[in-house]
C-alpha positions as CSV (number, residue, x, y, z in Angstrom):
1,M,34.7,177.6,96.9
2,S,33.0,179.6,93.6
3,V,34.3,177.7,90.9
4,L,33.3,174.7,92.7
5,I,29.5,175.9,92.7
6,A,29.7,177.6,89.1
7,F,31.2,174.0,88.2
8,L,27.6,172.2,89.9
9,M,25.5,174.6,88.2
10,A,27.0,174.2,85.3
11,R,26.4,170.4,85.3
12,A,23.1,170.7,87.3
13,T,20.8,170.8,83.8
14,P,17.3,169.4,85.2
15,Y,15.7,169.0,82.1
16,P,18.3,167.9,79.5
17,D,16.3,167.7,76.5
18,G,14.4,170.4,78.2
19,N,13.3,173.7,76.1
20,F,9.5,174.5,77.2
21,L,8.3,177.3,79.1
22,Y,5.0,177.8,80.6
23,A,3.1,180.7,80.1
24,A,-0.4,182.1,79.9
25,G,-1.9,178.7,78.9
26,R,1.0,177.6,76.7
27,C,3.4,176.1,75.9
28,L,6.6,177.7,74.5
29,D,9.7,176.5,72.6
30,I,12.9,178.9,74.4
31,G,15.1,176.9,71.5
32,P,18.9,174.7,72.6
33,P,20.3,176.3,75.8
34,T,23.2,179.0,74.7
35,G,25.3,178.7,78.1
36,P,26.2,176.2,80.7
37,I,23.2,176.1,82.3
38,A,20.2,174.7,80.8
39,W,17.1,175.6,82.2
40,G,13.3,174.4,80.5
41,L,10.8,171.9,80.7
42,E,10.0,168.5,79.0
43,K,7.3,168.6,75.7
44,S,5.1,166.1,78.6
45,E,5.6,168.1,81.3
46,C,5.1,171.5,80.2
47,T,1.4,169.7,78.3
48,S,0.9,168.2,81.9
49,L,0.9,171.8,83.1
50,S,-1.2,173.2,80.4
51,K,-4.1,170.4,81.0
52,L,-4.0,171.1,84.5
53,D,-4.4,175.0,84.0
54,A,-7.4,173.5,81.7
55,E,-9.2,171.6,83.7
56,L,-8.7,174.6,86.3
57,N,-10.0,176.9,84.1
58,R,-13.1,174.7,83.7
59,T,-14.1,173.9,87.1
60,Y,-13.5,177.5,87.7
61,Q,-15.9,178.2,85.0
62,I,-18.7,175.7,86.2
63,K,-18.8,176.7,89.3
64,M,-19.4,180.6,88.4
65,K,-22.5,179.1,86.5
66,S,-23.7,177.7,89.8
67,L,-23.7,180.7,91.7
68,S,-25.8,184.0,92.4
69,A,-24.8,187.5,91.1
70,K,-23.3,188.3,93.9
71,D,-21.5,185.2,94.8
72,R,-19.7,185.2,91.5
73,I,-18.1,188.3,92.8
74,L,-16.9,187.0,95.7
75,L,-16.1,183.7,93.9
76,R,-14.1,186.4,91.0
77,D,-12.1,187.9,94.4
78,S,-11.5,185.1,95.4
79,E,-9.9,183.7,93.0
80,R,-7.6,187.0,91.9
81,A,-6.4,186.7,95.5
82,W,-5.6,182.8,95.0
83,L,-3.7,183.1,91.6
84,S,-1.9,186.2,93.6
85,G,-0.8,184.1,96.5
86,M,0.1,181.1,94.2
87,N,2.0,183.2,92.3
88,D,4.0,184.7,95.2
89,G,4.6,181.3,97.1
90,C,5.7,179.4,94.2
91,G,7.5,182.5,92.8
92,L,6.2,183.0,89.5
93,G,6.0,186.4,89.8
94,D,4.1,188.9,87.6
95,D,5.1,187.0,84.2
96,A,4.1,183.9,86.1
97,K,6.7,181.7,83.2
98,I,7.5,178.2,84.9
99,V,11.1,176.7,83.3
100,D,11.8,174.0,86.3
101,G,10.7,171.2,88.0
102,A,10.4,173.2,91.6
103,T,8.3,175.5,89.9
104,A,6.2,172.8,87.9
105,D,5.9,171.5,91.0
106,C,4.3,173.6,93.3
107,F,2.3,175.1,90.7
108,T,0.5,171.4,90.5
109,A,0.1,171.5,93.7
110,E,-1.8,174.6,94.3
111,V,-3.5,174.3,91.6
112,R,-4.7,170.4,91.9
113,K,-5.5,172.1,96.0
114,R,-7.3,175.1,94.1
115,I,-9.9,172.6,91.7
116,E,-10.9,170.4,94.9
117,Q,-11.7,174.1,96.6
118,L,-13.8,175.0,93.9
119,R,-15.3,171.4,93.4
120,R,-16.8,172.0,97.5
């Protein structure tokens, strides 16, 4: 059974040409795979994550400018709590690196929801 799982995992390359990871607002080239399992994002998907993250930042900054000093503190604390929850919920952990499609999809969905919340 473990041989079958190893074979399937070796064939499970979600992005055959994907060699990027998304971290800290940037797409980073992780180079070609060095083993039988290749993980990484396609360049276009990584770029989409970067644009979405930039949109979240712009929306947050616009919202901050419209608030009183007290409300800015509340929003900042709310954003920190949201970010921590999103990282945990999407399995990003403390390093917040995205290298696979499932994590990218989770990040995308959660960031879109947050942008809509901030626009209200």
